[in-house]
N, C-alpha and C positions, 0 to 999 in steps of 0.2 A: 798821138792823134790829140788835137785838142777840140773838145767840144762845146759848143754854147747853147743857149736858148735863147729865141729870140724875144724880144720886148714886145709889148702889147697887152692886150686883155685875154684872160683866160676865164670863161665863166662867172664875169663880174669880177675877177681879181685882176688887179694891175700886176704886170709882171716886169722884172728887171733882167736884162742878159747877163748872165755869169758866165765864165769859161772854167774849165776843169781840164786838166790831162789824164789819159788812160794809156798806161803801158802797152804796148803794141799785141802783147800777148793775151791781155785782156779784152781786147776787142771783139774777139769772136763771142766770148761770154756776155759782155755788154749786149751786142745785138740781141744774142739769143733770149736774155733775159728782158730786154725793152720789148721784143717780139709776144713775149708770153705775159708780162706784166703791166706793159704799157701800151700795147695794142701798135706798136710800131713808133710809138712818139716818147722820145728821151725824157720830155717834162713829165709827161704824165707817169713814166716809169720811176723819175726820181720822186715825184709827190707820193706815189705806192711806197717806194723804198723807205722815204722819211717817216710815213706812216706806220710802217711796220718796225722800225727802229723804236718808235715811240711806244709800240706795243711792248716791244722787249724790254724798254728801260722802265715801264710800268710793272712789268712782271717782276723784274730785278728788285725795285723797291718794294713791292709788296712782299717777296720773300724775305726782304732785310726787315721788314716790320714784323713779319710772323715770326721771325728767328727772336726778334726784340721781345715780342710778345709772349714768347714760350720761356725764355731766359727769365722775365720778370715774374712769370707765374710760378716757375719752379722756385725762385727765390722767396716767393711769397707762400710756397708751400701749397700752390693750387694744383690741381691736375686737369687734364684735358675735360674731364666729366664735369668738373666744378665749372669750367669756363664754358661749357655749353649750357650748364644750367642758368648761368648769369644771362647769356644771349638769350636764351628762351623767356626768362622773366621779362627782361627788357622788351623783347618783342610783342610779349602778350599784352603790355601796358599801352599800345598803339590803338 
C-alpha cells in the first residue's frame, strides 16, 4: 500500500506531498494508530509520531548527558550529595 499526504496548507504551514510504502500486514496497525492518535488523519498521525520520536530522542540524549556527568563526577571524586549542593548554591544565587 502506498500512502501520500496531499499538498496544501495545514494550520498556516505549507505542505508537500510525500509518499511512503506500508507493508500489507502493517496496514491494520497503521489504521488503528491513525484513528487513535491522528483522529483518522494520517498527516496528523505522522506529525504526532514525529513529535513523540523527538521526545524519545531528547530523553536518550539527556540520559547520555547524565551518564557523562556521573562519570566525570566520579573521576573528580564528587558524590551525588556534592552535586546537589552545587546545584542548590547556584540556584540560590538567582
